[in-house]
Structures are given as structure tokens and as C-alpha cells.
CHARMM-style PDB file with segment names, atoms N, HN, CA, C and O in Angstrom:
ATOM      1  N   MET     1     170.832 217.340  96.366  1.00  0.00      PROA
ATOM      2  CA  MET     1     172.044 218.066  96.696  1.00  0.00      PROA
ATOM      3  C   MET     1     172.261 219.157  95.649  1.00  0.00      PROA
ATOM      4  O   MET     1     172.344 218.853  94.459  1.00  0.00      PROA
ATOM      5  N   PRO     2     172.352 220.410  96.061  1.00  0.00      PROA
ATOM      6  CA  PRO     2     172.528 221.499  95.097  1.00  0.00      PROA
ATOM      7  C   PRO     2     173.899 221.444  94.446  1.00  0.00      PROA
ATOM      8  O   PRO     2     174.888 221.060  95.071  1.00  0.00      PROA
ATOM      9  N   LYS     3     173.940 221.838  93.171  1.00  0.00      PROA
ATOM     10  HN  LYS     3     173.137 222.151  92.663  1.00  0.00      PROA
ATOM     11  CA  LYS     3     175.191 221.849  92.428  1.00  0.00      PROA
ATOM     12  C   LYS     3     176.051 223.021  92.898  1.00  0.00      PROA
ATOM     13  O   LYS     3     175.550 224.129  93.095  1.00  0.00      PROA
ATOM     14  N   SER     4     177.347 222.769  93.076  1.00  0.00      PROA
ATOM     15  HN  SER     4     177.754 221.869  92.916  1.00  0.00      PROA
ATOM     16  CA  SER     4     178.270 223.817  93.515  1.00  0.00      PROA
ATOM     17  C   SER     4     178.494 224.826  92.396  1.00  0.00      PROA
ATOM     18  O   SER     4     178.444 224.482  91.215  1.00  0.00      PROA
ATOM     19  N   SER     5     178.738 226.063  92.778  1.00  0.00      PROA
ATOM     20  HN  SER     5     178.779 226.343  93.737  1.00  0.00      PROA
ATOM     21  CA  SER     5     179.049 227.087  91.787  1.00  0.00      PROA
ATOM     22  C   SER     5     180.509 226.941  91.360  1.00  0.00      PROA
ATOM     23  O   SER     5     181.317 226.322  92.053  1.00  0.00      PROA
ATOM     24  N   VAL     6     180.823 227.518  90.218  1.00  0.00      PROA
ATOM     25  HN  VAL     6     180.167 228.021  89.656  1.00  0.00      PROA
ATOM     26  CA  VAL     6     182.197 227.489  89.726  1.00  0.00      PROA
ATOM     27  C   VAL     6     183.121 228.144  90.744  1.00  0.00      PROA
ATOM     28  O   VAL     6     184.232 227.670  90.980  1.00  0.00      PROA
ATOM     29  N   LYS     7     182.663 229.216  91.336  1.00  0.00      PROA
ATOM     30  HN  LYS     7     181.760 229.601  91.145  1.00  0.00      PROA
ATOM     31  CA  LYS     7     183.470 229.930  92.330  1.00  0.00      PROA
ATOM     32  C   LYS     7     183.783 229.028  93.522  1.00  0.00      PROA
ATOM     33  O   LYS     7     184.916 229.000  94.003  1.00  0.00      PROA
ATOM     34  N   GLU     8     182.782 228.293  93.996  1.00  0.00      PROA
ATOM     35  HN  GLU     8     181.861 228.315  93.606  1.00  0.00      PROA
ATOM     36  CA  GLU     8     183.008 227.378  95.120  1.00  0.00      PROA
ATOM     37  C   GLU     8     183.977 226.273  94.743  1.00  0.00      PROA
ATOM     38  O   GLU     8     184.853 225.916  95.530  1.00  0.00      PROA
ATOM     39  N   GLU     9     183.823 225.731  93.543  1.00  0.00      PROA
ATOM     40  HN  GLU     9     183.111 226.022  92.904  1.00  0.00      PROA
ATOM     41  CA  GLU     9     184.707 224.668  93.087  1.00  0.00      PROA
ATOM     42  C   GLU     9     186.133 225.180  92.910  1.00  0.00      PROA
ATOM     43  O   GLU     9     187.085 224.466  93.224  1.00  0.00      PROA
ATOM     44  N   ALA    10     186.294 226.404  92.415  1.00  0.00      PROA
ATOM     45  HN  ALA    10     185.520 226.984  92.160  1.00  0.00      PROA
ATOM     46  CA  ALA    10     187.625 226.998  92.270  1.00  0.00      PROA
ATOM     47  C   ALA    10     188.276 227.170  93.640  1.00  0.00      PROA
ATOM     48  O   ALA    10     189.477 226.950  93.797  1.00  0.00      PROA
ATOM     49  N   ARG    11     187.493 227.556  94.606  1.00  0.00      PROA
ATOM     50  HN  ARG    11     186.518 227.735  94.479  1.00  0.00      PROA
ATOM     51  CA  ARG    11     188.012 227.719  95.969  1.00  0.00      PROA
ATOM     52  C   ARG    11     188.488 226.377  96.513  1.00  0.00      PROA
ATOM     53  O   ARG    11     189.554 226.295  97.124  1.00  0.00      PROA
ATOM     54  N   ARG    12     187.698 225.320  96.291  1.00  0.00      PROA
ATOM     55  HN  ARG    12     186.832 225.386  95.795  1.00  0.00      PROA
ATOM     56  CA  ARG    12     188.097 223.981  96.749  1.00  0.00      PROA
ATOM     57  C   ARG    12     189.366 223.518  96.043  1.00  0.00      PROA
ATOM     58  O   ARG    12     190.260 222.944  96.665  1.00  0.00      PROA
ATOM     59  N   LEU    13     189.437 223.770  94.751  1.00  0.00      PROA
ATOM     60  HN  LEU    13     188.711 224.237  94.245  1.00  0.00      PROA
ATOM     61  CA  LEU    13     190.620 223.398  93.981  1.00  0.00      PROA
ATOM     62  C   LEU    13     191.853 224.087  94.562  1.00  0.00      PROA
ATOM     63  O   LEU    13     192.882 223.443  94.769  1.00  0.00      PROA
ATOM     64  N   ALA    14     191.758 225.371  94.823  1.00  0.00      PROA
ATOM     65  HN  ALA    14     190.922 225.893  94.655  1.00  0.00      PROA
ATOM     66  CA  ALA    14     192.881 226.125  95.376  1.00  0.00      PROA
ATOM     67  C   ALA    14     193.311 225.572  96.725  1.00  0.00      PROA
ATOM     68  O   ALA    14     194.504 225.522  97.026  1.00  0.00      PROA
ATOM     69  N   GLU    15     192.360 225.163  97.530  1.00  0.00      PROA
ATOM     70  HN  GLU    15     191.391 225.203  97.286  1.00  0.00      PROA
ATOM     71  CA  GLU    15     192.686 224.618  98.852  1.00  0.00      PROA
ATOM     72  C   GLU    15     193.408 223.281  98.758  1.00  0.00      PROA
ATOM     73  O   GLU    15     194.205 222.948  99.635  1.00  0.00      PROA
ATOM     74  N   ARG    16     193.140 222.504  97.701  1.00  0.00      PROA
ATOM     75  HN  ARG    16     192.492 222.774  96.989  1.00  0.00      PROA
ATOM     76  CA  ARG    16     193.782 221.191  97.535  1.00  0.00      PROA
ATOM     77  C   ARG    16     195.212 221.296  97.008  1.00  0.00      PROA
ATOM     78  O   ARG    16     195.994 220.358  97.159  1.00  0.00      PROA
ATOM     79  N   LEU    17     195.558 222.411  96.398  1.00  0.00      PROA
ATOM     80  HN  LEU    17     194.922 223.173  96.275  1.00  0.00      PROA
ATOM     81  CA  LEU    17     196.894 222.560  95.822  1.00  0.00      PROA
ATOM     82  C   LEU    17     197.932 222.769  96.922  1.00  0.00      PROA
ATOM     83  O   LEU    17     197.628 223.331  97.974  1.00  0.00      PROA
ATOM     84  N   PRO    18     199.152 222.314  96.672  1.00  0.00      PROA
ATOM     85  CA  PRO    18     200.212 222.558  97.661  1.00  0.00      PROA
ATOM     86  C   PRO    18     200.563 224.054  97.717  1.00  0.00      PROA
ATOM     87  O   PRO    18     200.266 224.807  96.790  1.00  0.00      PROA
ATOM     88  N   GLU    19     201.185 224.458  98.795  1.00  0.00      PROA
ATOM     89  HN  GLU    19     201.427 223.846  99.548  1.00  0.00      PROA
ATOM     90  CA  GLU    19     201.538 225.868  98.984  1.00  0.00      PROA
ATOM     91  C   GLU    19     202.451 226.393  97.880  1.00  0.00      PROA
ATOM     92  O   GLU    19     202.411 227.579  97.554  1.00  0.00      PROA
ATOM     93  N   ASP    20     203.269 225.520  97.306  1.00  0.00      PROA
ATOM     94  HN  ASP    20     203.301 224.557  97.571  1.00  0.00      PROA
ATOM     95  CA  ASP    20     204.211 225.970  96.281  1.00  0.00      PROA
ATOM     96  C   ASP    20     203.682 225.767  94.856  1.00  0.00      PROA
ATOM     97  O   ASP    20     204.456 225.730  93.900  1.00  0.00      PROA
ATOM     98  N   ALA    21     202.357 225.636  94.725  1.00  0.00      PROA
ATOM     99  HN  ALA    21     201.728 225.666  95.502  1.00  0.00      PROA
ATOM    100  CA  ALA    21     201.751 225.434  93.406  1.00  0.00      PROA
ATOM    101  C   ALA    21     202.011 226.635  92.503  1.00  0.00      PROA
ATOM    102  O   ALA    21     202.083 227.776  92.960  1.00  0.00      PROA
ATOM    103  N   THR    22     202.148 226.350  91.214  1.00  0.00      PROA
ATOM    104  HN  THR    22     202.090 225.423  90.843  1.00  0.00      PROA
ATOM    105  CA  THR    22     202.378 227.402  90.228  1.00  0.00      PROA
ATOM    106  C   THR    22     201.080 227.688  89.479  1.00  0.00      PROA
ATOM    107  O   THR    22     200.094 226.964  89.615  1.00  0.00      PROA
ATOM    108  N   TRP    23     201.099 228.759  88.684  1.00  0.00      PROA
ATOM    109  HN  TRP    23     201.900 229.348  88.574  1.00  0.00      PROA
ATOM    110  CA  TRP    23     199.930 229.044  87.840  1.00  0.00      PROA
ATOM    111  C   TRP    23     199.718 227.895  86.855  1.00  0.00      PROA
ATOM    112  O   TRP    23     198.582 227.577  86.503  1.00  0.00      PROA
ATOM    113  N   GLU    24     200.804 227.277  86.416  1.00  0.00      PROA
ATOM    114  HN  GLU    24     201.727 227.535  86.702  1.00  0.00      PROA
ATOM    115  CA  GLU    24     200.690 226.137  85.511  1.00  0.00      PROA
ATOM    116  C   GLU    24     199.950 224.982  86.182  1.00  0.00      PROA
ATOM    117  O   GLU    24     199.151 224.300  85.541  1.00  0.00      PROA
ATOM    118  N   ASP    25     200.211 224.764  87.460  1.00  0.00      PROA
ATOM    119  HN  ASP    25     200.860 225.318  87.981  1.00  0.00      PROA
ATOM    120  CA  ASP    25     199.491 223.731  88.213  1.00  0.00      PROA
ATOM    121  C   ASP    25     197.996 224.035  88.251  1.00  0.00      PROA
ATOM    122  O   ASP    25     197.168 223.142  88.077  1.00  0.00      PROA
ATOM    123  N   VAL    26     197.663 225.289  88.477  1.00  0.00      PROA
ATOM    124  HN  VAL    26     198.336 226.015  88.619  1.00  0.00      PROA
ATOM    125  CA  VAL    26     196.256 225.700  88.513  1.00  0.00      PROA
ATOM    126  C   VAL    26     195.609 225.466  87.149  1.00  0.00      PROA
ATOM    127  O   VAL    26     194.512 224.914  87.066  1.00  0.00      PROA
ATOM    128  N   GLN    27     196.288 225.885  86.082  1.00  0.00      PROA
ATOM    129  HN  GLN    27     197.180 226.334  86.150  1.00  0.00      PROA
ATOM    130  CA  GLN    27     195.753 225.704  84.733  1.00  0.00      PROA
ATOM    131  C   GLN    27     195.526 224.234  84.420  1.00  0.00      PROA
ATOM    132  O   GLN    27     194.509 223.871  83.829  1.00  0.00      PROA
ATOM    133  N   TYR    28     196.469 223.388  84.816  1.00  0.00      PROA
ATOM    134  HN  TYR    28     197.295 223.683  85.296  1.00  0.00      PROA
ATOM    135  CA  TYR    28     196.336 221.951  84.569  1.00  0.00      PROA
ATOM    136  C   TYR    28     195.114 221.392  85.288  1.00  0.00      PROA
ATOM    137  O   TYR    28     194.333 220.646  84.697  1.00  0.00      PROA
ATOM    138  N   GLU    29     194.946 221.743  86.544  1.00  0.00      PROA
ATOM    139  HN  GLU    29     195.580 222.349  87.024  1.00  0.00      PROA
ATOM    140  CA  GLU    29     193.810 221.246  87.323  1.00  0.00      PROA
ATOM    141  C   GLU    29     192.481 221.683  86.708  1.00  0.00      PROA
ATOM    142  O   GLU    29     191.540 220.893  86.632  1.00  0.00      PROA
ATOM    143  N   VAL    30     192.404 222.944  86.269  1.00  0.00      PROA
ATOM    144  HN  VAL    30     193.168 223.586  86.331  1.00  0.00      PROA
ATOM    145  CA  VAL    30     191.182 223.446  85.636  1.00  0.00      PROA
ATOM    146  C   VAL    30     190.934 222.705  84.326  1.00  0.00      PROA
ATOM    147  O   VAL    30     189.802 222.313  84.041  1.00  0.00      PROA
ATOM    148  N   TYR    31     191.987 222.511  83.525  1.00  0.00      PROA
ATOM    149  HN  TYR    31     192.906 222.830  83.757  1.00  0.00      PROA
ATOM    150  CA  TYR    31     191.858 221.794  82.256  1.00  0.00      PROA
ATOM    151  C   TYR    31     191.326 220.378  82.474  1.00  0.00      PROA
ATOM    152  O   TYR    31     190.404 219.941  81.786  1.00  0.00      PROA
ATOM    153  N   VAL    32     191.912 219.668  83.432  1.00  0.00      PROA
ATOM    154  HN  VAL    32     192.661 220.023  83.991  1.00  0.00      PROA
ATOM    155  CA  VAL    32     191.477 218.295  83.710  1.00  0.00      PROA
ATOM    156  C   VAL    32     190.019 218.285  84.143  1.00  0.00      PROA
ATOM    157  O   VAL    32     189.240 217.446  83.690  1.00  0.00      PROA
ATOM    158  N   ARG    33     189.652 219.205  85.009  1.00  0.00      PROA
ATOM    159  HN  ARG    33     190.285 219.887  85.377  1.00  0.00      PROA
ATOM    160  CA  ARG    33     188.265 219.280  85.486  1.00  0.00      PROA
ATOM    161  C   ARG    33     187.305 219.529  84.325  1.00  0.00      PROA
ATOM    162  O   ARG    33     186.259 218.886  84.240  1.00  0.00      PROA
ATOM    163  N   GLN    34     187.653 220.459  83.431  1.00  0.00      PROA
ATOM    164  HN  GLN    34     188.503 220.981  83.500  1.00  0.00      PROA
ATOM    165  CA  GLN    34     186.801 220.760  82.280  1.00  0.00      PROA
ATOM    166  C   GLN    34     186.696 219.556  81.348  1.00  0.00      PROA
ATOM    167  O   GLN    34     185.614 219.265  80.837  1.00  0.00      PROA
ATOM    168  N   ALA    35     187.800 218.855  81.121  1.00  0.00      PROA
ATOM    169  HN  ALA    35     188.679 219.091  81.536  1.00  0.00      PROA
ATOM    170  CA  ALA    35     187.791 217.692  80.237  1.00  0.00      PROA
ATOM    171  C   ALA    35     186.916 216.580  80.806  1.00  0.00      PROA
ATOM    172  O   ALA    35     186.165 215.940  80.070  1.00  0.00      PROA
ATOM    173  N   ILE    36     187.011 216.353  82.093  1.00  0.00      PROA
ATOM    174  HN  ILE    36     187.622 216.873  82.691  1.00  0.00      PROA
ATOM    175  CA  ILE    36     186.188 215.321  82.730  1.00  0.00      PROA
ATOM    176  C   ILE    36     184.707 215.693  82.642  1.00  0.00      PROA
ATOM    177  O   ILE    36     183.877 214.853  82.296  1.00  0.00      PROA
ATOM    178  N   GLU    37     184.378 216.938  82.950  1.00  0.00      PROA
ATOM    179  HN  GLU    37     185.053 217.621  83.231  1.00  0.00      PROA
ATOM    180  CA  GLU    37     182.982 217.368  82.884  1.00  0.00      PROA
ATOM    181  C   GLU    37     182.435 217.265  81.461  1.00  0.00      PROA
ATOM    182  O   GLU    37     181.287 216.866  81.268  1.00  0.00      PROA
ATOM    183  N   ALA    38     183.246 217.622  80.462  1.00  0.00      PROA
ATOM    184  HN  ALA    38     184.178 217.947  80.619  1.00  0.00      PROA
ATOM    185  CA  ALA    38     182.807 217.516  79.071  1.00  0.00      PROA
ATOM    186  C   ALA    38     182.544 216.056  78.708  1.00  0.00      PROA
ATOM    187  O   ALA    38     181.555 215.749  78.042  1.00  0.00      PROA
ATOM    188  N   GLY    39     183.419 215.165  79.142  1.00  0.00      PROA
ATOM    189  HN  GLY    39     184.222 215.415  79.683  1.00  0.00      PROA
ATOM    190  CA  GLY    39     183.232 213.742  78.874  1.00  0.00      PROA
ATOM    191  C   GLY    39     181.994 213.185  79.554  1.00  0.00      PROA
ATOM    192  O   GLY    39     181.254 212.401  78.959  1.00  0.00      PROA
ATOM    193  N   LEU    40     181.768 213.582  80.785  1.00  0.00      PROA
ATOM    194  HN  LEU    40     182.369 214.219  81.269  1.00  0.00      PROA
ATOM    195  CA  LEU    40     180.569 213.126  81.492  1.00  0.00      PROA
ATOM    196  C   LEU    40     179.303 213.639  80.810  1.00  0.00      PROA
ATOM    197  O   LEU    40     178.323 212.904  80.680  1.00  0.00      PROA
ATOM    198  N   ASN    41     179.323 214.906  80.374  1.00  0.00      PROA
ATOM    199  HN  ASN    41     180.118 215.502  80.480  1.00  0.00      PROA
ATOM    200  CA  ASN    41     178.171 215.467  79.664  1.00  0.00      PROA
ATOM    201  C   ASN    41     177.923 214.732  78.356  1.00  0.00      PROA
ATOM    202  O   ASN    41     176.778 214.423  78.026  1.00  0.00      PROA
ATOM    203  N   ASP    42     178.984 214.451  77.610  1.00  0.00      PROA
ATOM    204  HN  ASP    42     179.914 214.702  77.879  1.00  0.00      PROA
ATOM    205  CA  ASP    42     178.841 213.694  76.363  1.00  0.00      PROA
ATOM    206  C   ASP    42     178.226 212.331  76.635  1.00  0.00      PROA
ATOM    207  O   ASP    42     177.337 211.890  75.907  1.00  0.00      PROA
ATOM    208  N   SER    43     178.692 211.671  77.671  1.00  0.00      PROA
ATOM    209  HN  SER    43     179.414 212.030  78.262  1.00  0.00      PROA
ATOM    210  CA  SER    43     178.172 210.353  78.017  1.00  0.00      PROA
ATOM    211  C   SER    43     176.685 210.428  78.371  1.00  0.00      PROA
ATOM    212  O   SER    43     175.895 209.602  77.914  1.00  0.00      PROA
ATOM    213  N   GLN    44     176.309 211.406  79.175  1.00  0.00      PROA
ATOM    214  HN  GLN    44     176.951 212.077  79.546  1.00  0.00      PROA
ATOM    215  CA  GLN    44     174.911 211.552  79.573  1.00  0.00      PROA
ATOM    216  C   GLN    44     174.007 211.869  78.385  1.00  0.00      PROA
ATOM    217  O   GLN    44     172.833 211.501  78.374  1.00  0.00      PROA
ATOM    218  N   GLU    45     174.562 212.554  77.385  1.00  0.00      PROA
ATOM    219  HN  GLU    45     175.517 212.853  77.393  1.00  0.00      PROA
ATOM    220  CA  GLU    45     173.792 212.919  76.191  1.00  0.00      PROA
ATOM    221  C   GLU    45     173.857 211.850  75.109  1.00  0.00      PROA
ATOM    222  O   GLU    45     173.293 212.023  74.028  1.00  0.00      PROA
ATOM    223  N   GLY    46     174.541 210.746  75.396  1.00  0.00      PROA
ATOM    224  HN  GLY    46     174.999 210.606  76.274  1.00  0.00      PROA
ATOM    225  CA  GLY    46     174.609 209.649  74.441  1.00  0.00      PROA
ATOM    226  C   GLY    46     175.593 209.867  73.306  1.00  0.00      PROA
ATOM    227  O   GLY    46     175.527 209.182  72.286  1.00  0.00      PROA
ATOM    228  N   ARG    47     176.500 210.809  73.475  1.00  0.00      PROA
ATOM    229  HN  ARG    47     176.554 211.366  74.304  1.00  0.00      PROA
ATOM    230  CA  ARG    47     177.497 211.086  72.433  1.00  0.00      PROA
ATOM    231  C   ARG    47     178.750 210.255  72.700  1.00  0.00      PROA
ATOM    232  O   ARG    47     179.809 210.791  73.025  1.00  0.00      PROA
ATOM    233  N   THR    48     178.611 208.950  72.557  1.00  0.00      PROA
ATOM    234  HN  THR    48     177.750 208.514  72.293  1.00  0.00      PROA
ATOM    235  CA  THR    48     179.708 208.028  72.784  1.00  0.00      PROA
ATOM    236  C   THR    48     179.768 206.997  71.670  1.00  0.00      PROA
ATOM    237  O   THR    48     178.813 206.834  70.911  1.00  0.00      PROA
ATOM    238  N   VAL    49     180.883 206.309  71.578  1.00  0.00      PROA
ATOM    239  HN  VAL    49     181.659 206.441  72.194  1.00  0.00      PROA
ATOM    240  CA  VAL    49     181.031 205.184  70.660  1.00  0.00      PROA
ATOM    241  C   VAL    49     181.631 204.022  71.441  1.00  0.00      PROA
ATOM    242  O   VAL    49     182.248 204.216  72.489  1.00  0.00      PROA
ATOM    243  N   SER    50     181.446 202.835  70.927  1.00  0.00      PROA
ATOM    244  HN  SER    50     180.945 202.678  70.076  1.00  0.00      PROA
ATOM    245  CA  SER    50     182.009 201.662  71.593  1.00  0.00      PROA
ATOM    246  C   SER    50     183.530 201.664  71.444  1.00  0.00      PROA
ATOM    247  O   SER    50     184.080 202.362  70.593  1.00  0.00      PROA
ATOM    248  N   LEU    51     184.191 200.884  72.271  1.00  0.00      PROA
ATOM    249  HN  LEU    51     183.744 200.316  72.963  1.00  0.00      PROA
ATOM    250  CA  LEU    51     185.639 200.762  72.198  1.00  0.00      PROA
ATOM    251  C   LEU    51     186.067 200.245  70.826  1.00  0.00      PROA
ATOM    252  O   LEU    51     187.026 200.748  70.240  1.00  0.00      PROA
ATOM    253  N   ASN    52     185.356 199.243  70.317  1.00  0.00      PROA
ATOM    254  HN  ASN    52     184.577 198.835  70.793  1.00  0.00      PROA
ATOM    255  CA  ASN    52     185.696 198.698  68.999  1.00  0.00      PROA
ATOM    256  C   ASN    52     185.550 199.755  67.905  1.00  0.00      PROA
ATOM    257  O   ASN    52     186.367 199.801  66.986  1.00  0.00      PROA
ATOM    258  N   GLU    53     184.533 200.595  67.987  1.00  0.00      PROA
ATOM    259  HN  GLU    53     183.869 200.558  68.733  1.00  0.00      PROA
ATOM    260  CA  GLU    53     184.345 201.658  67.003  1.00  0.00      PROA
ATOM    261  C   GLU    53     185.472 202.687  67.095  1.00  0.00      PROA
ATOM    262  O   GLU    53     185.983 203.147  66.073  1.00  0.00      PROA
ATOM    263  N   ALA    54     185.855 203.042  68.310  1.00  0.00      PROA
ATOM    264  HN  ALA    54     185.441 202.668  69.140  1.00  0.00      PROA
ATOM    265  CA  ALA    54     186.960 203.995  68.484  1.00  0.00      PROA
ATOM    266  C   ALA    54     188.244 203.421  67.899  1.00  0.00      PROA
ATOM    267  O   ALA    54     188.990 204.125  67.219  1.00  0.00      PROA
ATOM    268  N   ARG    55     188.501 202.147  68.162  1.00  0.00      PROA
ATOM    269  HN  ARG    55     187.895 201.575  68.715  1.00  0.00      PROA
ATOM    270  CA  ARG    55     189.693 201.501  67.598  1.00  0.00      PROA
ATOM    271  C   ARG    55     189.645 201.514  66.077  1.00  0.00      PROA
ATOM    272  O   ARG    55     190.654 201.775  65.422  1.00  0.00      PROA
ATOM    273  N   ARG    56     188.476 201.233  65.516  1.00  0.00      PROA
ATOM    274  HN  ARG    56     187.656 201.021  66.048  1.00  0.00      PROA
ATOM    275  CA  ARG    56     188.328 201.226  64.064  1.00  0.00      PROA
ATOM    276  C   ARG    56     188.622 202.614  63.492  1.00  0.00      PROA
ATOM    277  O   ARG    56     189.330 202.748  62.494  1.00  0.00      PROA
ATOM    278  N   ARG    57     188.073 203.634  64.133  1.00  0.00      PROA
ATOM    279  HN  ARG    57     187.498 203.525  64.944  1.00  0.00      PROA
ATOM    280  CA  ARG    57     188.263 205.008  63.644  1.00  0.00      PROA
ATOM    281  C   ARG    57     189.734 205.441  63.685  1.00  0.00      PROA
ATOM    282  O   ARG    57     190.179 206.231  62.853  1.00  0.00      PROA
ATOM    283  N   PHE    58     190.473 204.920  64.652  1.00  0.00      PROA
ATOM    284  HN  PHE    58     190.111 204.278  65.328  1.00  0.00      PROA
ATOM    285  CA  PHE    58     191.878 205.287  64.763  1.00  0.00      PROA
ATOM    286  C   PHE    58     192.813 204.275  64.111  1.00  0.00      PROA
ATOM    287  O   PHE    58     194.035 204.379  64.223  1.00  0.00      PROA
ATOM    288  N   GLY    59     192.223 203.297  63.431  1.00  0.00      PROA
ATOM    289  HN  GLY    59     191.231 203.213  63.340  1.00  0.00      PROA
ATOM    290  CA  GLY    59     193.028 202.314  62.716  1.00  0.00      PROA
ATOM    291  C   GLY    59     193.775 201.350  63.630  1.00  0.00      PROA
ATOM    292  O   GLY    59     194.848 200.862  63.275  1.00  0.00      PROA
ATOM    293  N   LEU    60     193.221 201.076  64.795  1.00  0.00      PROA
ATOM    294  HN  LEU    60     192.349 201.472  65.084  1.00  0.00      PROA
ATOM    295  CA  LEU    60     193.841 200.158  65.750  1.00  0.00      PROA
ATOM    296  C   LEU    60     193.144 198.813  65.693  1.00  0.00      PROA
ATOM    297  O   LEU    60     191.959 198.734  65.369  1.00  0.00      PROA
ATOM    298  N   THR    61     193.868 197.771  66.002  1.00  0.00      PROA
ATOM    299  HN  THR    61     194.831 197.835  66.265  1.00  0.00      PROA
ATOM    300  CA  THR    61     193.250 196.445  66.028  1.00  0.00      PROA
ATOM    301  C   THR    61     192.612 196.217  67.382  1.00  0.00      PROA
ATOM    302  O   THR    61     193.020 196.818  68.377  1.00  0.00      PROA
ATOM    303  N   SER    62     191.634 195.370  67.423  1.00  0.00      PROA
ATOM    304  HN  SER    62     191.303 194.883  66.615  1.00  0.00      PROA
ATOM    305  CA  SER    62     190.914 195.088  68.682  1.00  0.00      PROA
ATOM    306  C   SER    62     191.398 193.756  69.263  1.00  0.00      PROA
ATOM    307  O   SER    62     190.598 192.851  69.502  1.00  0.00      PROA
ATOM    308  N   GLU    63     192.677 193.645  69.482  1.00  0.00      PROA
ATOM    309  HN  GLU    63     193.326 194.379  69.287  1.00  0.00      PROA
ATOM    310  CA  GLU    63     193.291 192.403  69.997  1.00  0.00      PROA
ATOM    311  C   GLU    63     192.913 192.159  71.419  1.00  0.00      PROA
ATOM    312  OT1 GLU    63     193.337 191.166  72.010  1.00  0.00      PROA
TER     313      GLU     63
END
């Protein structure tokens, strides 16, 4: 399955938004999409840590 272009994905995003969507709504949707893609890329490249390690780094207990 060929990967969609950014332009095609932007068009799909616009179609999913309600008619009264604001520019802020568009920015939020793009931000979320970019964050998810970055996380997926990090995961595929092995740039992850375990939950316990993340908790340790943030000073949280692993209860």
C-alpha cells in the first residue's frame, strides 16, 4: 500500500473537521498527528525506554 502524501493527509484531516472548525482546531489536529508519527518513528528505531525507567527518570514510584 503506497504511503499517502502530506497533501492527501491534510485534505482528509480537513474533511473530518466540523464545518465550524477554527484554525486552532486545525493546528491541534496537525500537532497531534506529528506527535504520534514522531513517537511511532522513535519506537521503530528503538528509541524507547521501559515504563520503570521512565518512572525512575521522572522520580515516580513504580507502585
